[in-house]
PyMOL Python script that loads the backbone (N, CA, C, O; Angstrom):
from pymol import cmd

cmd.read_pdbstr("""\
ATOM      1  N   MET A   1      13.637  -2.132   5.463  1.00  0.00           N
ATOM      2  CA  MET A   1      12.182  -2.806   4.912  1.00  0.00           C
ATOM      3  C   MET A   1      11.352  -2.357   6.319  1.00  0.00           C
ATOM      4  O   MET A   1      11.749  -2.378   7.484  1.00  0.00           O
ATOM      5  N   PRO A   2      10.093  -1.959   5.779  1.00  0.00           N
ATOM      6  CA  PRO A   2       9.018  -1.629   6.679  1.00  0.00           C
ATOM      7  C   PRO A   2       8.520  -2.690   7.765  1.00  0.00           C
ATOM      8  O   PRO A   2       8.417  -3.841   7.340  1.00  0.00           O
ATOM      9  N   GLN A   3       8.256  -2.511   8.860  1.00  0.00           N
ATOM     10  CA  GLN A   3       8.138  -3.826   9.832  1.00  0.00           C
ATOM     11  C   GLN A   3       6.514  -4.018   9.520  1.00  0.00           C
ATOM     12  O   GLN A   3       5.823  -3.119   9.042  1.00  0.00           O
ATOM     13  N   LYS A   4       6.145  -5.012   9.782  1.00  0.00           N
ATOM     14  CA  LYS A   4       4.725  -5.441   9.972  1.00  0.00           C
ATOM     15  C   LYS A   4       4.082  -4.694  10.984  1.00  0.00           C
ATOM     16  O   LYS A   4       4.752  -4.560  12.008  1.00  0.00           O
ATOM     17  N   GLY A   5       2.948  -4.163  10.974  1.00  0.00           N
ATOM     18  CA  GLY A   5       2.074  -3.732  11.861  1.00  0.00           C
ATOM     19  C   GLY A   5       2.413  -2.071  11.797  1.00  0.00           C
ATOM     20  O   GLY A   5       1.493  -1.264  11.931  1.00  0.00           O
ATOM     21  N   VAL A   6       3.323  -1.785  11.655  1.00  0.00           N
ATOM     22  CA  VAL A   6       4.029  -0.454  11.834  1.00  0.00           C
ATOM     23  C   VAL A   6       3.757   0.470  10.525  1.00  0.00           C
ATOM     24  O   VAL A   6       3.378   1.638  10.452  1.00  0.00           O
ATOM     25  N   ALA A   7       4.076  -0.440   9.555  1.00  0.00           N
ATOM     26  CA  ALA A   7       3.883   0.128   8.188  1.00  0.00           C
ATOM     27  C   ALA A   7       2.693   0.881   7.743  1.00  0.00           C
ATOM     28  O   ALA A   7       2.651   2.061   7.396  1.00  0.00           O
ATOM     29  N   PRO A   8       1.760   0.044   7.805  1.00  0.00           N
ATOM     30  CA  PRO A   8       0.413   0.580   7.607  1.00  0.00           C
ATOM     31  C   PRO A   8      -0.095   1.922   8.188  1.00  0.00           C
ATOM     32  O   PRO A   8      -0.651   2.854   7.607  1.00  0.00           O
ATOM     33  N   ALA A   9       0.225   1.779   9.412  1.00  0.00           N
ATOM     34  CA  ALA A   9       0.136   3.199  10.587  1.00  0.00           C
ATOM     35  C   ALA A   9       1.047   4.487   9.923  1.00  0.00           C
ATOM     36  O   ALA A   9       0.686   5.662   9.860  1.00  0.00           O
ATOM     37  N   ALA A  10       2.238   3.951   9.485  1.00  0.00           N
ATOM     38  CA  ALA A  10       3.029   4.850   8.886  1.00  0.00           C
ATOM     39  C   ALA A  10       2.348   5.436   7.659  1.00  0.00           C
ATOM     40  O   ALA A  10       2.322   6.649   7.451  1.00  0.00           O
ATOM     41  N   ILE A  11       1.803   4.541   6.861  1.00  0.00           N
ATOM     42  CA  ILE A  11       1.460   5.194   5.329  1.00  0.00           C
ATOM     43  C   ILE A  11      -0.065   5.834   5.803  1.00  0.00           C
ATOM     44  O   ILE A  11      -0.556   6.726   5.112  1.00  0.00           O
ATOM     45  N   ARG A  12      -0.628   5.441   6.752  1.00  0.00           N
ATOM     46  CA  ARG A  12      -1.949   6.275   6.915  1.00  0.00           C
ATOM     47  C   ARG A  12      -1.445   7.737   7.437  1.00  0.00           C
ATOM     48  O   ARG A  12      -2.057   8.770   7.168  1.00  0.00           O
ATOM     49  N   HIS A  13      -0.402   7.698   8.120  1.00  0.00           N
ATOM     50  CA  HIS A  13      -0.166   9.331   8.844  1.00  0.00           C
ATOM     51  C   HIS A  13       0.728   9.879   7.810  1.00  0.00           C
ATOM     52  O   HIS A  13       0.818  11.103   7.904  1.00  0.00           O
ATOM     53  N   ASP A  14       1.387   9.386   6.896  1.00  0.00           N
ATOM     54  CA  ASP A  14       1.795  10.118   6.082  1.00  0.00           C
ATOM     55  C   ASP A  14       0.904  10.569   4.979  1.00  0.00           C
ATOM     56  O   ASP A  14       1.049  11.710   4.541  1.00  0.00           O
ATOM     57  N   GLN A  15       0.018   9.797   4.503  1.00  0.00           N
ATOM     58  CA  GLN A  15      -0.965  10.130   3.300  1.00  0.00           C
ATOM     59  C   GLN A  15      -2.474  10.603   3.764  1.00  0.00           C
ATOM     60  O   GLN A  15      -3.222  11.139   2.947  1.00  0.00           O
ATOM     61  N   GLU A  16      -2.833  10.394   4.992  1.00  0.00           N
ATOM     62  CA  GLU A  16      -3.770  10.933   5.575  1.00  0.00           C
ATOM     63  C   GLU A  16      -5.196  10.624   4.469  1.00  0.00           C
ATOM     64  O   GLU A  16      -6.207  11.277   4.727  1.00  0.00           O
ATOM     65  N   THR A  17      -5.229  10.017   3.725  1.00  0.00           N
ATOM     66  CA  THR A  17      -6.154   9.693   2.596  1.00  0.00           C
ATOM     67  C   THR A  17      -6.986   8.517   2.483  1.00  0.00           C
ATOM     68  O   THR A  17      -7.975   8.430   1.756  1.00  0.00           O
ATOM     69  N   THR A  18      -6.558   7.674   3.194  1.00  0.00           N
ATOM     70  CA  THR A  18      -7.148   6.482   3.292  1.00  0.00           C
ATOM     71  C   THR A  18      -7.583   5.575   4.534  1.00  0.00           C
ATOM     72  O   THR A  18      -6.974   5.511   5.603  1.00  0.00           O
ATOM     73  N   ALA A  19      -8.534   5.015   4.257  1.00  0.00           N
ATOM     74  CA  ALA A  19      -8.906   4.313   5.845  1.00  0.00           C
ATOM     75  C   ALA A  19      -8.448   3.267   5.645  1.00  0.00           C
ATOM     76  O   ALA A  19      -8.654   2.524   6.605  1.00  0.00           O
ATOM     77  N   GLN A  20      -7.751   2.670   4.625  1.00  0.00           N
ATOM     78  CA  GLN A  20      -7.369   0.972   4.914  1.00  0.00           C
ATOM     79  C   GLN A  20      -5.558   1.296   4.596  1.00  0.00           C
ATOM     80  O   GLN A  20      -5.014   2.320   4.183  1.00  0.00           O
ATOM     81  N   ALA A  21      -5.010   0.043   4.964  1.00  0.00           N
ATOM     82  CA  ALA A  21      -3.521   0.293   4.376  1.00  0.00           C
ATOM     83  C   ALA A  21      -3.078  -1.174   4.312  1.00  0.00           C
ATOM     84  O   ALA A  21      -3.493  -2.066   5.053  1.00  0.00           O
ATOM     85  N   THR A  22      -2.078  -1.317   3.217  1.00  0.00           N
ATOM     86  CA  THR A  22      -1.749  -2.880   3.035  1.00  0.00           C
ATOM     87  C   THR A  22      -0.567  -3.378   3.572  1.00  0.00           C
ATOM     88  O   THR A  22       0.460  -2.711   3.454  1.00  0.00           O
ATOM     89  N   VAL A  23      -0.558  -4.490   4.165  1.00  0.00           N
ATOM     90  CA  VAL A  23       0.522  -5.073   5.037  1.00  0.00           C
ATOM     91  C   VAL A  23       1.705  -5.116   3.760  1.00  0.00           C
ATOM     92  O   VAL A  23       1.519  -5.608   2.647  1.00  0.00           O
ATOM     93  N   VAL A  24       2.714  -4.588   4.157  1.00  0.00           N
ATOM     94  CA  VAL A  24       3.490  -4.650   2.997  1.00  0.00           C
ATOM     95  C   VAL A  24       4.878  -5.608   3.115  1.00  0.00           C
ATOM     96  O   VAL A  24       5.716  -5.655   2.214  1.00  0.00           O
ATOM     97  N   SER A  25       4.979  -6.377   4.405  1.00  0.00           N
ATOM     98  CA  SER A  25       6.010  -7.279   4.780  1.00  0.00           C
ATOM     99  C   SER A  25       5.743  -8.444   4.374  1.00  0.00           C
ATOM    100  O   SER A  25       6.697  -9.163   4.675  1.00  0.00           O
ATOM    101  N   ARG A  26       4.789  -9.139   3.741  1.00  0.00           N
ATOM    102  CA  ARG A  26       4.403 -10.028   3.303  1.00  0.00           C
ATOM    103  C   ARG A  26       4.648 -10.459   1.830  1.00  0.00           C
ATOM    104  O   ARG A  26       4.457  -9.560   1.012  1.00  0.00           O
ATOM    105  N   PRO A  27       5.012 -11.594   1.366  1.00  0.00           N
ATOM    106  CA  PRO A  27       5.039 -11.792   0.031  1.00  0.00           C
ATOM    107  C   PRO A  27       3.686 -11.488  -0.643  1.00  0.00           C
ATOM    108  O   PRO A  27       2.612 -11.553  -0.045  1.00  0.00           O
ATOM    109  N   ALA A  28       3.812 -11.191  -1.788  1.00  0.00           N
ATOM    110  CA  ALA A  28       2.640 -10.505  -2.651  1.00  0.00           C
ATOM    111  C   ALA A  28       1.204 -11.620  -2.499  1.00  0.00           C
ATOM    112  O   ALA A  28       0.065 -11.261  -2.202  1.00  0.00           O
ATOM    113  N   ALA A  29       1.572 -12.756  -2.740  1.00  0.00           N
ATOM    114  CA  ALA A  29       0.488 -14.171  -2.551  1.00  0.00           C
ATOM    115  C   ALA A  29      -0.333 -13.823  -1.155  1.00  0.00           C
ATOM    116  O   ALA A  29      -1.504 -14.178  -1.023  1.00  0.00           O
ATOM    117  N   PHE A  30       0.307 -13.172  -0.233  1.00  0.00           N
ATOM    118  CA  PHE A  30      -0.208 -13.302   1.322  1.00  0.00           C
ATOM    119  C   PHE A  30      -0.411 -11.876   1.541  1.00  0.00           C
ATOM    120  O   PHE A  30      -0.315 -11.805   2.766  1.00  0.00           O
ATOM    121  N   ARG A  31      -0.640 -10.646   1.097  1.00  0.00           N
ATOM    122  CA  ARG A  31      -1.005  -9.415   1.257  1.00  0.00           C
ATOM    123  C   ARG A  31      -2.526  -9.590   1.424  1.00  0.00           C
ATOM    124  O   ARG A  31      -3.337 -10.390   0.957  1.00  0.00           O
ATOM    125  N   SER A  32      -2.618  -8.394   2.383  1.00  0.00           N
ATOM    126  CA  SER A  32      -4.220  -8.159   2.751  1.00  0.00           C
ATOM    127  C   SER A  32      -4.295  -7.018   3.088  1.00  0.00           C
ATOM    128  O   SER A  32      -3.321  -6.346   3.426  1.00  0.00           O
ATOM    129  N   THR A  33      -5.709  -6.534   3.043  1.00  0.00           N
ATOM    130  CA  THR A  33      -5.713  -5.037   3.389  1.00  0.00           C
ATOM    131  C   THR A  33      -6.344  -5.238   4.779  1.00  0.00           C
ATOM    132  O   THR A  33      -7.200  -6.021   5.192  1.00  0.00           O
ATOM    133  N   VAL A  34      -5.607  -4.234   5.371  1.00  0.00           N
ATOM    134  CA  VAL A  34      -6.369  -4.079   7.104  1.00  0.00           C
ATOM    135  C   VAL A  34      -6.943  -2.657   7.343  1.00  0.00           C
ATOM    136  O   VAL A  34      -6.450  -1.566   7.054  1.00  0.00           O
ATOM    137  N   LYS A  35      -7.944  -2.918   7.859  1.00  0.00           N
ATOM    138  CA  LYS A  35      -8.564  -1.309   8.087  1.00  0.00           C
ATOM    139  C   LYS A  35      -7.624  -0.653   9.329  1.00  0.00           C
ATOM    140  O   LYS A  35      -7.253  -1.316  10.298  1.00  0.00           O
ATOM    141  N   LEU A  36      -7.403   0.346   9.181  1.00  0.00           N
ATOM    142  CA  LEU A  36      -6.352   0.770   9.921  1.00  0.00           C
ATOM    143  C   LEU A  36      -6.956   1.153  11.550  1.00  0.00           C
ATOM    144  O   LEU A  36      -6.112   1.449  12.396  1.00  0.00           O
ATOM    145  N   GLY A  37      -8.251   1.135  11.895  1.00  0.00           N
ATOM    146  CA  GLY A  37      -8.700   0.995  12.895  1.00  0.00           C
ATOM    147  C   GLY A  37      -8.245  -0.416  13.768  1.00  0.00           C
ATOM    148  O   GLY A  37      -7.720  -0.530  14.876  1.00  0.00           O
ATOM    149  N   VAL A  38      -8.628  -1.297  12.899  1.00  0.00           N
ATOM    150  CA  VAL A  38      -8.562  -2.772  13.548  1.00  0.00           C
ATOM    151  C   VAL A  38      -6.826  -3.157  13.956  1.00  0.00           C
ATOM    152  O   VAL A  38      -6.354  -3.751  14.925  1.00  0.00           O
ATOM    153  N   LEU A  39      -6.158  -2.513  12.726  1.00  0.00           N
ATOM    154  CA  LEU A  39      -4.654  -2.445  13.088  1.00  0.00           C
ATOM    155  C   LEU A  39      -4.419  -1.848  14.537  1.00  0.00           C
ATOM    156  O   LEU A  39      -4.037  -2.569  15.459  1.00  0.00           O
ATOM    157  N   LEU A  40      -4.677  -0.434  14.699  1.00  0.00           N
ATOM    158  CA  LEU A  40      -4.253   0.259  15.695  1.00  0.00           C
ATOM    159  C   LEU A  40      -4.998  -0.537  17.128  1.00  0.00           C
ATOM    160  O   LEU A  40      -4.356  -0.702  18.166  1.00  0.00           O
ATOM    161  N   SER A  41      -6.332  -0.943  16.976  1.00  0.00           N
ATOM    162  CA  SER A  41      -6.796  -1.959  18.080  1.00  0.00           C
ATOM    163  C   SER A  41      -6.204  -2.698  18.545  1.00  0.00           C
ATOM    164  O   SER A  41      -5.874  -2.697  19.731  1.00  0.00           O
ATOM    165  N   ASN A  42      -5.817  -3.825  17.407  1.00  0.00           N
ATOM    166  CA  ASN A  42      -4.605  -5.020  17.840  1.00  0.00           C
ATOM    167  C   ASN A  42      -3.570  -4.482  18.421  1.00  0.00           C
ATOM    168  O   ASN A  42      -3.167  -4.978  19.474  1.00  0.00           O
ATOM    169  N   SER A  43      -3.079  -3.621  17.988  1.00  0.00           N
ATOM    170  CA  SER A  43      -1.682  -2.941  18.310  1.00  0.00           C
ATOM    171  C   SER A  43      -1.721  -2.476  19.680  1.00  0.00           C
ATOM    172  O   SER A  43      -0.765  -2.593  20.447  1.00  0.00           O
ATOM    173  N   LYS A  44      -2.744  -1.988  19.962  1.00  0.00           N
ATOM    174  CA  LYS A  44      -2.874  -1.209  21.209  1.00  0.00           C
ATOM    175  C   LYS A  44      -3.260  -2.658  22.379  1.00  0.00           C
ATOM    176  O   LYS A  44      -2.830  -2.650  23.532  1.00  0.00           O
ATOM    177  N   SER A  45      -3.887  -3.503  21.972  1.00  0.00           N
ATOM    178  CA  SER A  45      -4.189  -4.502  22.848  1.00  0.00           C
ATOM    179  C   SER A  45      -3.177  -5.408  23.185  1.00  0.00           C
ATOM    180  O   SER A  45      -3.235  -6.087  24.210  1.00  0.00           O
ATOM    181  N   ARG A  46      -2.190  -5.462  22.331  1.00  0.00           N
ATOM    182  CA  ARG A  46      -0.983  -6.471  22.422  1.00  0.00           C
ATOM    183  C   ARG A  46       0.033  -5.664  22.623  1.00  0.00           C
ATOM    184  O   ARG A  46       1.102  -6.165  22.274  1.00  0.00           O
ATOM    185  N   ARG A  47       0.116  -4.376  23.146  1.00  0.00           N
ATOM    186  CA  ARG A  47       1.263  -3.306  23.469  1.00  0.00           C
ATOM    187  C   ARG A  47       2.284  -4.144  24.290  1.00  0.00           C
ATOM    188  O   ARG A  47       3.459  -3.896  24.022  1.00  0.00           O
ATOM    189  N   ALA A  48       2.070  -5.036  25.186  1.00  0.00           N
ATOM    190  CA  ALA A  48       2.884  -5.525  26.159  1.00  0.00           C
ATOM    191  C   ALA A  48       3.800  -6.621  25.534  1.00  0.00           C
ATOM    192  O   ALA A  48       4.829  -7.050  26.057  1.00  0.00           O
ATOM    193  N   LYS A  49       3.196  -7.071  24.153  1.00  0.00           N
ATOM    194  CA  LYS A  49       4.153  -8.051  23.676  1.00  0.00           C
ATOM    195  C   LYS A  49       4.762  -7.731  22.502  1.00  0.00           C
ATOM    196  O   LYS A  49       5.290  -8.576  21.780  1.00  0.00           O
ATOM    197  N   LEU A  50       4.709  -6.093  22.168  1.00  0.00           N
ATOM    198  CA  LEU A  50       5.211  -5.449  21.084  1.00  0.00           C
ATOM    199  C   LEU A  50       6.741  -5.226  21.271  1.00  0.00           C
ATOM    200  O   LEU A  50       7.116  -4.788  22.358  1.00  0.00           O
ATOM    201  N   ALA A  51       7.638  -5.488  20.311  1.00  0.00           N
ATOM    202  CA  ALA A  51       8.946  -5.059  20.758  1.00  0.00           C
ATOM    203  C   ALA A  51       9.318  -3.540  20.612  1.00  0.00           C
ATOM    204  O   ALA A  51       8.703  -2.732  19.916  1.00  0.00           O
ATOM    205  N   ALA A  52      10.464  -3.275  21.412  1.00  0.00           N
ATOM    206  CA  ALA A  52      10.566  -1.992  21.706  1.00  0.00           C
ATOM    207  C   ALA A  52      10.847  -0.871  20.462  1.00  0.00           C
ATOM    208  O   ALA A  52      10.690   0.347  20.548  1.00  0.00           O
ATOM    209  N   ASP A  53      11.233  -1.515  19.470  1.00  0.00           N
ATOM    210  CA  ASP A  53      11.599  -0.620  18.298  1.00  0.00           C
ATOM    211  C   ASP A  53       9.963  -0.645  17.800  1.00  0.00           C
ATOM    212  O   ASP A  53       9.444   0.461  17.643  1.00  0.00           O
ATOM    213  N   LYS A  54       9.390  -1.478  17.624  1.00  0.00           N
ATOM    214  CA  LYS A  54       7.819  -1.153  17.034  1.00  0.00           C
ATOM    215  C   LYS A  54       7.077  -0.302  18.007  1.00  0.00           C
ATOM    216  O   LYS A  54       6.138   0.298  17.484  1.00  0.00           O
ATOM    217  N   LEU A  55       7.252  -0.075  19.350  1.00  0.00           N
ATOM    218  CA  LEU A  55       6.525   0.826  20.053  1.00  0.00           C
ATOM    219  C   LEU A  55       7.050   2.146  19.912  1.00  0.00           C
ATOM    220  O   LEU A  55       6.363   3.164  20.001  1.00  0.00           O
ATOM    221  N   GLN A  56       8.574   2.107  19.638  1.00  0.00           N
ATOM    222  CA  GLN A  56       8.978   3.571  19.236  1.00  0.00           C
ATOM    223  C   GLN A  56       8.228   3.867  17.965  1.00  0.00           C
ATOM    224  O   GLN A  56       7.536   4.877  17.836  1.00  0.00           O
ATOM    225  N   ALA A  57       8.354   3.139  17.219  1.00  0.00           N
ATOM    226  CA  ALA A  57       7.682   3.725  15.711  1.00  0.00           C
ATOM    227  C   ALA A  57       6.539   4.052  15.683  1.00  0.00           C
ATOM    228  O   ALA A  57       6.181   4.842  14.809  1.00  0.00           O
ATOM    229  N   LEU A  58       5.500   3.484  16.744  1.00  0.00           N
ATOM    230  CA  LEU A  58       4.084   3.680  16.731  1.00  0.00           C
ATOM    231  C   LEU A  58       4.092   5.170  17.731  1.00  0.00           C
ATOM    232  O   LEU A  58       3.321   6.087  17.446  1.00  0.00           O
ATOM    233  N   ALA A  59       4.909   5.257  18.736  1.00  0.00           N
ATOM    234  CA  ALA A  59       4.995   6.462  19.311  1.00  0.00           C
ATOM    235  C   ALA A  59       5.701   7.557  18.474  1.00  0.00           C
ATOM    236  O   ALA A  59       5.324   8.658  18.877  1.00  0.00           O
ATOM    237  N   ASP A  60       6.513   7.650  17.541  1.00  0.00           N
ATOM    238  CA  ASP A  60       6.996   8.330  16.789  1.00  0.00           C
ATOM    239  C   ASP A  60       5.721   8.933  15.696  1.00  0.00           C
ATOM    240  O   ASP A  60       5.828   9.967  15.035  1.00  0.00           O
ATOM    241  N   LEU A  61       4.808   8.232  15.699  1.00  0.00           N
ATOM    242  CA  LEU A  61       3.418   8.765  14.944  1.00  0.00           C
ATOM    243  C   LEU A  61       2.840   9.331  15.747  1.00  0.00           C
ATOM    244  O   LEU A  61       1.687   9.485  15.345  1.00  0.00           O
ATOM    245  N   ARG A  62       3.015   9.846  16.913  1.00  0.00           N
ATOM    246  CA  ARG A  62       2.225  10.192  18.093  1.00  0.00           C
ATOM    247  C   ARG A  62       1.143   9.615  18.441  1.00  0.00           C
ATOM    248  O   ARG A  62       0.155  10.326  18.625  1.00  0.00           O
ATOM    249  N   LEU A  63       1.059   8.340  18.603  1.00  0.00           N
ATOM    250  CA  LEU A  63       0.134   7.298  19.469  1.00  0.00           C
ATOM    251  C   LEU A  63       0.541   7.457  21.011  1.00  0.00           C
ATOM    252  O   LEU A  63       1.566   6.926  21.438  1.00  0.00           O
ATOM    253  N   ALA A  64      -0.251   8.160  21.767  1.00  0.00           N
ATOM    254  CA  ALA A  64       0.305   8.469  23.320  1.00  0.00           C
ATOM    255  C   ALA A  64       0.248   7.138  23.686  1.00  0.00           C
ATOM    256  O   ALA A  64       1.242   6.788  24.322  1.00  0.00           O
ATOM    257  N   TRP A  65      -0.650   6.206  23.484  1.00  0.00           N
ATOM    258  CA  TRP A  65      -0.361   4.802  24.334  1.00  0.00           C
ATOM    259  C   TRP A  65       0.967   3.967  24.042  1.00  0.00           C
ATOM    260  O   TRP A  65       1.299   3.000  24.727  1.00  0.00           O
ATOM    261  N   ALA A  66       1.676   4.437  22.971  1.00  0.00           N
ATOM    262  CA  ALA A  66       2.789   3.459  22.736  1.00  0.00           C
ATOM    263  C   ALA A  66       4.015   4.245  23.135  1.00  0.00           C
ATOM    264  O   ALA A  66       5.096   3.806  22.744  1.00  0.00           O
ATOM    265  N   ALA A  67       3.995   5.368  23.875  1.00  0.00           N
ATOM    266  CA  ALA A  67       4.939   5.964  24.417  1.00  0.00           C
ATOM    267  C   ALA A  67       5.726   5.014  25.256  1.00  0.00           C
ATOM    268  O   ALA A  67       5.026   4.352  26.023  1.00  0.00           O
ATOM    269  N   VAL A  68       7.027   4.780  25.303  1.00  0.00           N
ATOM    270  CA  VAL A  68       7.821   4.109  25.970  1.00  0.00           C
ATOM    271  C   VAL A  68       8.204   4.817  27.137  1.00  0.00           C
ATOM    272  O   VAL A  68       8.994   4.311  27.935  1.00  0.00           O
TER     273      VAL A  68
END
""", "prot")
cmd.dss("prot")
cmd.show_as("cartoon", "prot")
cmd.util.cbc("prot")
cmd.orient("prot")
């Protein structure tokens, strides 16, 4: 199952067609649309708290700041 936070970035990276991504790890009643820039900004500012696997997934998307 895709991880919360990483999934929207992966969707954007693969498709390159939308400025928004849907958080997919929540139940349908709690899904929300998150702007990619907000997601990346929040992830970058909280990178010290992110798990190593999430940082690696972001680094795999070629985000230099996420390199472990």
